[in-house]
C-alpha positions in Angstrom: -12.3 -15.4 -12.5 -10.0 -13.9 -15.3 -7.7 -10.8 -14.5 -6.5 -8.7 -16.9 -3.5 -6.0 -16.5 -0.3 -4.3 -17.5 3.0 -4.9 -15.1 3.7 -1.0 -14.3 7.1 -1.6 -14.2 7.6 -3.2 -17.8 4.7 -2.4 -19.3 4.0 -6.4 -20.4 0.2 -7.9 -20.4 -0.7 -10.4 -18.0 -3.1 -12.6 -17.7 -4.8 -14.5 -14.9 -7.2 -16.9 -13.0 -7.8 -15.5 -9.8 -9.9 -18.0 -7.6 -12.4 -17.3 -5.1 -13.0 -13.7 -6.1 -16.4 -13.5 -5.9 -19.3 -10.6 -6.7 -18.5 -9.7 -3.0 -15.3 -9.1 -3.1 -15.6 -7.2 -7.1 -18.0 -4.7 -5.3 -16.6 -4.4 -1.7 -13.4 -3.2 -4.3 -15.7 -0.5 -5.9 -16.4 0.7 -3.4 -14.0 3.5 -1.2 -14.3 5.3 2.6 -12.7 8.6 1.2 -13.8 10.7 -1.6 -11.1 11.4 -4.1 -10.5 14.5 -3.2 -10.0 14.4 0.5 -7.2 11.7 -1.0 -6.4 14.3 -3.5 -5.9 17.2 -0.5 -3.8 14.1 1.0 -1.1 13.6 -1.4 -0.4 17.5 -2.0 -0.3 17.2 1.7 2.2 15.4 2.6 6.1 16.6 3.7 7.2 14.5 0.5 9.2 15.5 -2.1 6.8 16.6 -6.2 8.3 12.5 -7.7 7.9 10.5 -4.7 4.0 12.8 -5.0 3.9 12.0 -8.8 4.4 7.7 -7.9 1.3 7.9 -5.6 -0.4 9.7 -8.0 1.0 6.7 -10.6 0.2 3.3 -8.3 -3.5 5.5 -7.5 -3.8 4.9 -11.3 -3.2 0.6 -11.2 -6.3 -1.4 -12.2 -7.0 -4.8 -13.2 -9.5 -5.9 -15.6 -11.7 -8.1 -13.4 -14.3 -10.0 -15.9 -16.3 -7.3 -16.9 -14.8 -5.1 -14.2 -12.3 -2.8 -14.0 -11.3 -2.5 -10.4 -9.0 0.6 -9.0 -6.4 -1.3 -6.9 -4.0 1.6 -6.5 -6.9 3.8 -5.2 -8.6 0.6 -2.9 -4.8 0.3 -1.6 -4.1 4.2 -1.2 -7.4 4.7 0.0 -6.7 2.2 2.9 -3.0 3.3 3.9 -4.4 7.5 4.5 -7.5 5.5 6.9 -4.5 4.3 8.4 -2.2 7.4 9.1 -5.7 9.0 9.9 -6.0 6.1 12.6 -2.6 5.2 13.7 -0.3 8.1 13.6 1.8 5.9 16.2 2.8 3.2 13.5 2.5 5.7 11.0 5.6 7.3 12.3 7.6 4.3 13.2 7.4 3.7 9.9 8.1 6.7 8.1 11.3 7.2 11.0 12.3 3.8 9.5 11.9 4.7 6.2 14.2 7.3 6.0 16.8 6.1 8.5 16.8 3.2 6.1 17.8 5.6 3.2 20.3 8.0 5.0 22.3 4.7 5.0 21.4 3.6 1.3 23.0 6.5 0.6 26.5 6.1 3.1 29.3 5.1 0.3 30.0 1.2 -0.1 28.2 0.7 2.9 25.0 2.2 1.6 26.1 -0.2 -2.2 26.3 -3.7 0.7 23.8 -3.3 2.7 20.5 -0.4 1.2 18.5 -3.3 0.4 18.0 -5.1 2.9 18.4 -2.2 5.6 15.7 -0.1 4.3 13.0 -2.6 4.7 14.2 -4.0 8.4 14.8 0.2 9.0 10.2 0.5 8.1 9.4 -3.0 10.1 11.2 -2.2 13.1 10.3 2.2 12.9 6.5 0.2 12.0 6.6 -2.1 14.5 7.8 0.7 17.3 4.1 2.4 16.1 1.6 -0.4 16.2 2.9 -1.5 20.5 1.7 2.2 20.9 -1.0 2.2 18.9 -2.0 -1.9 19.5 -2.7 -0.7 23.8 -6.2 -0.8 22.7 -6.7 -4.5 19.5 -8.0 -1.9 16.7 -4.6 -1.4 14.6 -5.2 -5.0 14.6 -8.4 -5.8 14.0 -8.1 -2.9 10.6 -4.4 -5.1 9.9 -6.7 -7.6 9.8 -9.5 -6.6 8.0 -7.3 -5.4 5.3 -5.2 -8.9 4.7 -9.0 -10.5 4.1 -10.3 -8.1 1.8 -7.5 -8.4 -0.5 -7.0 -12.2 0.1 -8.4 -13.3 -2.8 -6.4 -11.8 -5.4 -3.7 -13.6 -4.0 -5.3 -17.6 -5.1 -4.5 -18.1 -8.1 -5.1 -21.1 -10.1 
């Protein structure tokens, strides 16, 4: 199936043929677990800068035209992130802690320039893994991540 969109960073138009997109995938991308007003309030209530909130709002508006459908891919991802945020606070806290630690290292002159780009994703991953260990005790988070991976996997089959 033909997918079309515009790169939000460069403004460049793209068109790809995605194999594996069937009607059930499209229907799943059109349904949201959380209402728009919940997502909007959740973004507003985040303890982050106005720039980050603006970026999240912009991200939530990212769309992809697939055939005759407009899929709100950004909104679907935000929906999933807030579901995880509600259900698995330890993983979320660990990831946020890693992001903050990475940011702090990246702001140190010279060291931040050399290591910031590498350290931040590693710190986020370490924080996430630490939090996931707590949340995985009942295996529910692992199932949720696998479910999300399966849900978005058709978007990775270009042909």
